[in-house]
N, C-alpha and C positions, 0 to 999 in steps of 0.2 A: 504494500500500500504506500502511495506517495501523498505528500501534502496536497498537491493539486487535485487529487481525487476527492478530498473532503472540503477543499476550498478552491472551487473552480477558478482557473486563471482569468477567464473573461469577466469575472465579477469583482476582481480585486480593486479596480479603479472606483467602481460604484461603492464598494464596501468602505474604502478609504474616505470617500466623500461623506457617507453617512456618519462615520466615526468622527470626522472633523466637526460636524454639527454638535455632537455631544461634547467634544473638546472645547468648542466655543462657549458652550453653556457653563462649563466649569471655569474657564478663563474669565468670563464676565462676572463670576461670583467669587473670584479668588480672594477678595478682601474679607470674605466671611469665613475663610478657612481657619482652622484652629490647630495649635500645637498638639501633637500626640505622643504618647509613650508607646513602647513596643506592644502590639496587640496580642502577643503570645505570652511573654513573660513579665511585662509591665516595667521593664527597665526604661530609663530615660536616655535619649541620645540627643546631643546638642550639635552633632555634625551632619553634614550632607554627604551621602555616599555617591549619588549621581543626580543629575538633572535631566529631565526629559519633557519636551513639549511645554515648557514653561512651569514645570512643577519639580519640587525637590523630593528626593527619597532618602530616608535614613536606613542604616543597617544596624541592627541590634548587636552590640558587642557580646551579649550573652548567648542568644540562641541563633543568631544569624538571619533572623527575619528581616526582609526588606519591605518598607512601608512608606507610603506617601506621607510626608511630614513637612509643613502643615498639611492637614487633610480636610476634606469636606465635612460639613456638619451632617448629622443623621438626616435632617430635613432635605439637604441638597442631594444626598445619595438617593433618598426615596423619590425625589422629583426627577432625578436623572433617569432612573429605571422605569418610572411611570410613563415618561415621554421620550424615551431613548430612540433616536433615529437609527442608531446602529442596531439595536435589538429588533426594531421594526423591519429593517433591511434583511437581517438574518432570518427573521420569521417568514418574510414574504418571498425571498429570493434564494439566499444561500442554503438554508435547510432544505427547501423543496428540490432544488437542483442537485443536491448531494445526498439526498435522503437514502437512496438505495445503497450507495456505497457505505454510508455511515451505519446503516442497519446491519450490513454483512460484515462489518469490521469492528468499529468502536463499540457499538451497542451490543453486539453479540459477545465481544470479549468481556464487557462488563457483566452481562447476564451469566456467563460461564463462571466468572470470578465469584460473584455473590452466591449463586446457587450451589456451586461445587463445595464452597466452604460450609454453607448451612447444612447440606446433606451429609457432609463428612462429620460435622459436629453433632448432628442429630440423625443418625442413621435409621432410627425407628419412627421418625416423624415424617409424614407426607404433606401436611397442610402448613402453609406459612402465610402470614400477613405482612405486607411490606409497605412502608411509607417512604415516598421520595420528597425531599425538601428542595425547592428550587428546581422543579422538574423540567422546565423549559418546554420543549415540544412533547415530552412524554415518551419519546422513542426508546430511551433506555429502559424505562419501567415497563412499557408494553412488550419489549423484547424479552424481558425477564418473565413476565406473566404468560407469554405465549409458549414458554417451555413446558408448562403444565397448567393449562387453563382451568382444569377442574379443581386443583388443589392450591392454586396461588391466587391471592387477592391483593389488590394494590390500591393505594390512595396517593394523591399528589397535592402538594402545596406549591403554588406558583403565583407570585405577586404581579408579574408582568402580564398585562391584559393581552398584548399582541401574541403571547405564547398560548393563552388559554384555549383558543379555538383549535389548536393542534391537539391539545389534551382531550378535548371533547370528541374530535374526529377519531382519536385513538381509543375512545371508549373508556377513558380513565376518569374516575370519580374525583372531582376537585373539591378540596375542603379549604376553608379559610384558616389562617394561622391561629386566630383566636379560638377556633373550634377545638384545637388540640388540648385546650384546658378543660373541655367538657368530660364528664364521667365516661362517656361512650368510648373515648380514645385513651383512657388511662390504662397503663400496664397492658397494652394490647398487641404491640407489634413485635414480631420476631426479628425484624431488621428495619433500620432506618438507613436509607441510602441517599447520598448527595454527591453529585458529580460536577466538579468545576464551579463551586459556589463559595467556598471559604475565602478565596482570594478577593472576592468582591465586597467583603464585609469589613466595617470599621472595627467591630469587636467580635471576632470569631468565637470567643469564649461564651458569649451570650447565645450563640447558635447552639452550642453543645448543651447548655442548660435548658433551653426552651423545650426540647422534646425528651428530656431525660425521663420524665414521668410516663411518657408514651411507650417506652421500651419495656418489654418483659424483663424480669430480673436476669434471665439468661439470654437476653437479646444482644444484638450486635449492631454497631454503627459502621457502615462502609462509606468511605469518602475518597475522592480524588481531587487533587489540587496541584498547581505548579510548585516546583522546588526552587527556592531562592539559592540553594547551594549547587545549582546545576552548572555544568561546563558551559552551556550556551549563555547563561546570564553572566558568569564570571568573565567570559571571553568577549562577548558583544556589548556588555554594559548597557548604555542608553539605546543601542541599536537592537537589543533583545526584544522579541515580540512578547516575552513573558511580562515585561514591565510596560504598563500603559495606565491611562486614567481610570480604567475599570479595575485593574489589579492593584488595589490599594493596601493589601496585606498579604504579602507573598511569604509563605511559611517554609520551614525546613523540617527535617525529621526531628531535630531537637525542639523546635517550636511546637510541633504536634505533641511531643512528649510532655512539654510544659502545660499545654492546654488540657491534655487528657488528665493529668494529675490534679490540676487546680479545679477541675470540674467533676471529679469523682469517677473518672474512667481509667481503664487499664489498657495499654497498647498491646494488642495481640500480634500485630504484624504491620511493618512499614517497608515499602520497597519503591524503587524508582525504575519501573519497567518500560521506559520511553523508547520510541522508535525513530523520532524525527530529528534528533539533535544535530547530527552531522549534516543532514539535508538542509536544515534551516540555517546553519552556520555557513555552509557553502553558498547559499543564496545571498547571504549578506556580505560575506568576505570572500571575494574571488581568489584572494591569495592564500586562503586557508589550506587548500590542497598542498601547497608547497611545504607547509608545516608538518604534514603527515608523512610517515615513512613510505617510501616508494613502493614497498611490498605490502603495505597495509591496505585492505579493502574497506569500503564504507561499512560493510557488515561487521568486520573485525573491530573497527573503531567504535561503532555504536554499541557493540557487545561489551567492550571495555568500559564505556561510560555507564552502561546499565549495571554492570557488575560492581563498579566502584561507588554506586549510589549517587552519581552526579548527573543523572538524566533530568530533564526539565519536567517530566511527568512523574508525579508521586501519588501513591495510594496507600491507604491505611485501613486497618480494622481495629475498632475499639470495643471493649466490653465494660459493663458496669462493675465497679469495685465491690 
């Protein structure tokens, strides 16, 4: 699988134009931005790690988390995602035109990851209820449910209205975030899943605490998020696609550990099984190939990045303590 298969080349110019509208919204409100502490371990940083598109990003000296600092207020974040031109573009163009490729690759891999773990951990159980937070189009969740429609039941929480029509088309039951506090959803789910959400949050720790009561005592949280310790970020810096105005809290394995402990979770598994690092670096730095050993293949280099935990894609499984 190549990057262009899930991000069609002919849509990149339009995608950039949509993103720049969101960028202008933040730039026009930058005077309202506030100083932040590390969103993972709460340490303060007075320095700037890098600047990009008119914004500063700090790097935590404790856990390595990279975060926009100063950052937007919660009200600005909510307004951005309610009216995001970028999200609307992805909903109307990028997702539909890459849906088949995404279903057979990214979403299928996620489904296998979640279900294989659950079935291995609970070999005598056939029925599972799953909640996805920040479900987007719902393609990941529906791919999971289709593996066993009789015994799997799913619910989704998605605040962005442009994505909700896709959830309904996929037959996913959408619930509001406030509904999670009702008795109906307490101690109910075998798994809570969240794919590429944590990096968008001002306070990822609040995310973990919100649904803690919704997990069964023996339930698990599955999450994927970019890795601030990735080779791609370290090499490309402000040119890295991992760092942008949406990714305001980019975590590391150490940051995930800190968030888990402080919110009453235990880390069962953390890995960085990415595939695109070398490809993305080559697209950005034409001279990068000169730095690689002449006998080294892209596959070899990517495998080394994955094995050393420095891939830009990170996933984790947490359990309640």
